[in-house]
C-alpha positions as CSV (number, residue, x, y, z in Angstrom):
1,V,-51.3,-37.4,16.7
2,L,-51.2,-36.9,12.9
3,D,-49.8,-33.4,12.5
4,I,-48.7,-30.2,14.4
5,G,-52.3,-28.8,14.5
6,H,-53.6,-32.0,16.0
7,A,-50.7,-32.0,18.5
8,A,-51.5,-28.4,19.5
9,A,-55.2,-29.4,20.0
10,V,-54.3,-32.4,22.2
11,L,-51.5,-31.0,24.2
12,G,-52.2,-27.3,24.1
13,V,-50.0,-24.7,22.5
14,N,-47.9,-24.1,25.7
15,A,-47.2,-27.7,26.3
16,L,-46.3,-28.2,22.7
17,Q,-43.9,-25.2,22.9
18,D,-42.2,-26.8,26.0
19,V,-41.8,-30.1,24.1
20,L,-40.3,-28.4,21.1
21,M,-37.9,-26.4,23.2
22,Q,-36.7,-29.5,25.0
23,V,-36.1,-31.4,21.8
24,T,-34.4,-28.5,20.1
25,L,-32.0,-28.0,23.0
26,A,-31.3,-31.7,23.4
27,D,-30.3,-31.7,19.7
28,L,-28.2,-28.6,20.1
29,F,-26.0,-30.1,22.8
30,S,-26.2,-33.8,21.7
31,N,-22.5,-33.7,20.6
32,L,-21.4,-33.0,24.2
33,G,-20.5,-36.4,25.5
34,P,-18.9,-37.3,28.9
35,N,-15.7,-35.5,29.6
36,G,-13.9,-36.1,32.9
37,E,-16.1,-34.8,35.7
38,F,-18.7,-33.1,33.4
39,D,-21.3,-35.3,31.8
40,A,-23.6,-33.2,29.5
41,R,-26.1,-36.0,29.5
42,E,-26.4,-36.0,33.3
43,M,-26.6,-32.2,33.3
44,W,-29.4,-32.3,30.8
45,K,-31.2,-34.9,32.9
46,H,-30.9,-32.5,35.8
47,S,-32.3,-29.6,33.8
48,T,-35.3,-31.6,32.6
49,L,-36.0,-32.9,36.1
50,T,-35.8,-29.3,37.5
51,A,-38.2,-28.1,34.9
52,R,-40.7,-30.9,35.7
53,L,-40.4,-30.3,39.4
54,M,-41.1,-26.6,38.9
55,A,-44.3,-27.6,37.1
56,R,-45.3,-29.9,40.0
57,A,-44.8,-27.2,42.7
58,P,-47.7,-26.5,45.1
59,R,-50.4,-25.1,43.0
60,R,-51.0,-22.1,45.2
61,L,-47.6,-20.7,44.1
62,F,-48.8,-20.4,40.5
63,S,-51.1,-17.5,41.4
64,E,-47.9,-15.3,41.8
65,I,-46.2,-16.3,38.5
66,D,-46.9,-16.8,34.8
67,E,-47.4,-20.5,34.5
68,N,-46.2,-20.4,30.9
69,E,-42.7,-19.4,32.1
70,V,-42.2,-22.2,34.7
71,F,-41.1,-25.1,32.5
72,I,-38.7,-23.1,30.3
73,T,-37.1,-21.5,33.4
74,G,-36.2,-24.9,34.8
75,L,-35.1,-26.3,31.5
76,L,-32.8,-23.4,30.8
77,H,-31.5,-22.5,34.2
78,D,-28.1,-24.2,33.7
79,I,-27.7,-23.3,30.0
80,G,-24.6,-21.4,31.0
81,K,-22.9,-24.6,32.0
82,F,-23.3,-26.0,28.5
83,V,-21.9,-22.8,27.0
84,L,-18.9,-22.8,29.4
85,F,-18.2,-26.5,28.7
86,E,-18.3,-25.9,25.0
87,Q,-16.1,-22.8,25.1
88,L,-13.8,-23.4,28.1
89,R,-13.9,-27.1,28.4
90,R,-10.7,-27.8,30.4
91,E,-11.0,-24.9,32.7
92,F,-14.7,-25.6,33.3
93,A,-14.0,-29.2,34.0
94,E,-11.4,-28.2,36.5
95,A,-13.8,-25.8,38.3
96,T,-16.4,-28.6,38.5
97,V,-13.8,-31.0,40.0
98,E,-12.8,-28.3,42.5
99,A,-16.4,-27.7,43.6
100,Q,-17.0,-31.4,44.1
101,R,-13.7,-31.8,46.0
102,S,-14.2,-28.8,48.3
103,G,-17.9,-28.9,48.8
104,R,-18.2,-25.3,47.7
105,D,-21.0,-24.0,45.6
106,Q,-20.1,-24.5,41.9
107,G,-21.2,-21.0,41.0
108,E,-18.8,-19.6,43.6
109,V,-15.9,-21.6,42.3
110,E,-16.6,-20.5,38.7
111,R,-16.7,-16.9,39.7
112,S,-13.4,-17.1,41.5
113,T,-11.9,-18.9,38.4
114,F,-13.4,-16.9,35.5
115,G,-14.7,-13.7,37.1
116,F,-18.2,-14.9,36.3
117,N,-20.3,-18.0,36.6
118,H,-22.7,-20.1,34.6
119,A,-25.7,-18.1,35.9
120,D,-24.2,-14.9,34.5
121,V,-23.6,-16.7,31.1
122,G,-27.2,-18.1,31.3
123,L,-28.5,-14.6,31.8
124,M,-26.7,-13.4,28.7
125,V,-28.1,-16.3,26.6
126,A,-31.6,-15.7,27.9
127,E,-31.5,-12.0,27.0
128,R,-30.1,-12.8,23.6
129,W,-32.9,-15.2,23.0
130,H,-35.4,-12.5,24.1
131,L,-36.9,-14.6,26.8
132,P,-39.3,-12.9,29.3
133,R,-37.5,-10.7,31.8
134,S,-38.7,-12.7,34.8
135,V,-37.3,-15.9,33.2
136,S,-33.9,-14.2,32.4
137,R,-33.7,-12.9,36.0
138,A,-34.4,-16.3,37.5
139,I,-31.7,-17.9,35.4
140,G,-29.2,-15.2,36.3
141,E,-30.0,-15.2,40.1
142,H,-30.5,-18.9,40.9
143,H,-27.1,-19.1,42.6
144,D,-27.6,-15.8,44.5
145,A,-28.3,-16.7,48.1
146,K,-29.5,-13.1,48.8
147,V,-32.6,-13.4,46.7
148,A,-33.9,-16.4,48.6
149,R,-35.8,-14.3,51.2
150,T,-37.1,-11.4,49.0
151,G,-36.6,-12.5,45.4
152,E,-39.4,-13.0,42.9
153,T,-41.4,-16.2,43.3
154,L,-40.2,-17.7,40.0
155,T,-36.6,-17.3,41.1
156,V,-37.1,-18.8,44.5
157,L,-39.2,-21.6,43.1
158,L,-36.2,-22.4,40.7
159,I,-33.8,-22.4,43.7
160,A,-36.0,-24.9,45.5
161,A,-36.5,-27.2,42.5
162,D,-32.8,-27.1,41.6
163,H,-31.9,-28.1,45.2
164,I,-34.4,-31.0,45.2
165,A,-33.3,-32.2,41.8
166,H,-29.6,-32.2,42.8
167,E,-30.3,-34.0,46.0
168,T,-32.5,-36.7,44.6
169,L,-30.5,-37.3,41.4
170,E,-27.3,-37.8,43.5
171,R,-28.8,-40.1,46.1
172,N,-32.0,-41.5,44.5
173,R,-34.0,-41.6,47.8
174,P,-37.1,-39.7,48.9
175,K,-35.3,-37.8,51.6
176,L,-33.1,-34.7,51.5
177,S,-29.7,-35.0,53.2
178,R,-29.3,-31.3,52.8
179,K,-32.6,-29.5,53.8
180,L,-34.0,-26.7,51.6
181,P,-32.5,-23.4,52.8
182,K,-34.6,-21.9,55.5
183,K,-35.0,-18.6,53.6
184,V,-36.4,-20.5,50.6
185,V,-38.9,-22.4,52.8
186,E,-40.0,-19.2,54.5
187,R,-40.3,-17.2,51.3
188,L,-42.5,-19.9,49.6
189,E,-44.2,-20.8,52.9
190,L,-43.6,-24.5,52.2
191,T,-45.1,-26.9,54.7
192,P,-43.2,-30.2,55.7
193,E,-46.0,-32.1,53.9
194,E,-45.5,-30.1,50.7
195,I,-41.8,-30.6,50.7
196,E,-42.2,-34.3,51.3
197,T,-44.7,-34.6,48.4
198,W,-42.4,-32.6,46.1
199,V,-39.4,-34.7,46.9
200,G,-41.4,-37.9,46.3
201,C,-42.5,-36.5,43.0
202,S,-38.8,-36.0,42.0
203,I,-38.1,-39.7,42.6
204,E,-41.1,-40.7,40.4
205,L,-40.1,-38.4,37.6
206,Q,-36.6,-39.9,37.3
207,A,-38.2,-42.9,35.5
208,L,-38.3,-40.7,32.4
209,E,-36.3,-41.6,29.4
210,D,-32.9,-40.1,28.7
211,P,-33.7,-37.1,26.4
212,F,-30.7,-37.7,24.2
């Protein structure tokens, strides 16, 4: 590829936009090295994996959503964590440790600590960046268990991909120790075969380079 025009022709404008967004965000947070229990590099690895998993979801689901919004939703879903780490480093690290120690949902621990969580902060960032409303809503609701049954497809797809990414990154094996929430499976009408294929895809994608 010789120039931006050539890149757009080869990749397509939407794919090029996804690549540029990923590079820009990686550069934005490249100064955030490991700090206690929060490793920004690992968090970024999780974000990129979630984005790629969303893009590899069963194709039938894409009839219900704007395909151009899928990758950016996964990439930015935890953007609030980076902001909290940058602004409230010690308190956020302590909340992360508490979530890991207790087994509680991190968003729940953050809300009890700060009165808000990283999904709330992510929603604010998405709105300030004038992202599509469906993307902003998915980012803001991805820790809200109530939306799993009736939420928009993009939001529930994010919840599923986020779950699989966490499970496979932590254990690096093609089997979920914690099954996808029943409400998510029912809402997306996922078959056991689709889930198995999706989980296997996550393992394959982890061979990607560290984006930093």
